[in-house]
Every structure is written in C-alpha cells, then in structure tokens.
C-alpha positions as CSV (number, residue, x, y, z in Angstrom):
1,Q,-7.2,-12.5,4.4
2,L,-5.3,-10.2,2.1
3,E,-2.3,-11.6,0.4
4,V,0.7,-9.5,-0.7
5,V,1.5,-10.8,-4.1
6,E,4.4,-8.6,-5.1
7,S,6.5,-8.0,-2.1
8,G,8.8,-5.2,-1.2
9,G,12.6,-5.3,-1.1
10,V,15.7,-3.2,-1.0
11,V,16.0,-0.3,-3.4
12,Q,18.3,2.7,-3.8
13,P,17.1,6.2,-3.2
14,G,15.3,7.4,-6.3
15,G,14.3,3.9,-7.3
16,S,10.9,2.4,-7.7
17,L,8.9,-0.6,-6.4
18,R,5.4,-1.9,-6.9
19,L,3.4,-3.6,-4.2
20,S,0.4,-5.7,-5.0
21,C,-2.3,-7.1,-2.7
22,L,-4.9,-9.8,-3.5
23,A,-8.2,-9.9,-1.7
24,S,-8.5,-13.6,-1.9
25,G,-11.9,-14.9,-0.8
26,F,-13.5,-11.5,-0.6
27,A,-15.9,-9.6,-2.9
28,P,-14.3,-6.2,-2.5
29,D,-16.2,-4.3,-5.1
30,Y,-18.0,-2.1,-2.6
31,S,-15.1,-1.6,-0.2
32,P,-12.2,0.9,-0.2
33,F,-8.6,-0.2,-0.1
34,G,-5.8,1.4,1.6
35,W,-2.0,1.2,2.1
36,F,-0.4,1.8,5.5
37,R,3.1,1.7,6.7
38,Q,4.9,1.2,10.1
39,T,8.4,1.8,11.4
40,P,9.7,0.4,14.7
41,G,8.4,2.3,17.7
42,K,5.8,4.2,15.7
43,E,2.1,3.7,15.1
44,R,0.9,2.4,11.8
45,E,0.1,5.3,9.5
46,G,-2.2,5.5,6.5
47,I,-0.6,6.8,3.4
48,V,-3.2,6.4,0.7
49,C,-6.6,5.0,0.1
50,I,-8.9,4.5,-2.9
51,S,-12.7,4.4,-3.0
52,S,-14.7,1.3,-4.0
53,N,-15.1,2.5,-7.6
54,G,-11.6,3.9,-7.9
55,A,-12.7,7.4,-8.6
56,T,-11.4,8.9,-5.4
57,T,-7.9,8.7,-4.0
58,I,-6.4,10.4,-0.9
59,Y,-2.7,10.6,-0.3
60,A,-0.7,11.6,2.7
61,D,1.5,14.6,2.0
62,S,4.6,12.5,2.6
63,V,3.9,10.4,-0.5
64,K,1.8,12.7,-2.7
65,G,3.3,13.0,-6.2
66,R,5.5,9.9,-5.8
67,F,3.1,7.1,-4.9
68,T,0.1,5.9,-7.0
69,I,-2.6,3.6,-5.8
70,S,-4.9,1.7,-8.2
71,R,-7.2,-1.2,-8.1
72,A,-8.6,-3.8,-10.5
73,N,-10.9,-6.7,-9.7
74,N,-9.7,-8.2,-6.4
75,M,-6.3,-6.5,-6.5
76,V,-4.9,-3.3,-5.2
77,Y,-1.5,-1.8,-6.3
78,L,0.9,0.7,-4.9
79,Q,3.4,2.1,-7.4
80,M,6.2,3.8,-5.5
81,N,8.5,6.1,-7.4
82,N,11.4,8.4,-6.3
83,L,11.7,6.4,-3.1
84,K,13.5,8.1,-0.2
85,P,15.2,6.6,2.9
86,E,12.3,7.8,5.0
87,D,10.0,5.5,3.1
88,T,11.7,2.6,4.7
89,A,8.9,0.7,6.6
90,V,6.7,-2.4,6.7
91,Y,3.9,-1.8,4.3
92,Y,0.4,-3.2,4.8
93,C,-2.6,-3.3,2.5
94,H,-6.0,-3.0,4.1
95,L,-9.5,-3.7,2.8
96,G,-12.1,-1.5,4.4
97,A,-15.6,-2.0,5.7
98,P,-17.3,-4.4,6.1
99,F,-14.3,-6.7,5.9
100,R,-11.6,-4.6,7.7
101,S,-8.9,-7.1,6.7
102,W,-5.1,-6.6,6.7
103,G,-2.4,-8.0,4.6
104,Q,0.6,-9.7,6.3
105,G,3.0,-6.8,5.7
106,T,6.1,-6.5,3.5
107,Q,9.4,-4.8,4.2
108,V,10.5,-1.9,2.0
109,T,14.0,-0.7,2.6
110,V,15.4,2.4,0.8
111,S,19.1,2.6,1.2
112,S,22.3,3.2,-0.8
C-alpha cells in the first residue's frame, strides 16, 4: 500500500502545498508513479506521471507549469504552486505496473 506522508490541507488561491507518498513495502525502482485527483461526481483523473528513472514526466494541461512531480528512493512528491480553486479535490498517488497500488487519498482545498 502507498502511504501519503505529507497530506493536503486548506490553502488560499495562489498558495502552495507539497504532497508526498511513500511506497512502503514495495521496490518501485522499475515502476512509474502518478498523481490523480477526483472531485465529487467526477471520475478520477490523472494529472501527472513520472517514469521509473525519473527522466520523463507528463503533465495534464490543467496543471502544467504549476505542479512538479519528483521521486527519490521509495517516495514520490507533488509540489503544487499557484493553486487555484479548481484544484480543489482529493489527490491520490499511484504506483504503476506491476504493483498498481493506490494511496489512501488526501483532501486539498483551495479557498479564500
């Protein structure tokens, strides 16, 4: 199971948050990581992923230029800057094949 180490919270528009996820009990060196988010009534959407060696990242247009994914050892991070109200969601980390494991989710609320 993936464990969210640094959880979300409430932040004002324009603010920043960092999420962290620990792949406890896994050997994720050869697997990609991703971050997804979900709002009520909508499907979970992928917003960013990073390759196993960290060399390749892919961002959704909605977060490009504001969010940064990184990884080190068994951790994956999501630095979120210039947050907007539309970023409000439950955020999930995901460890890709062969594990296909999800974190428990953490709420991020962007509101003044």
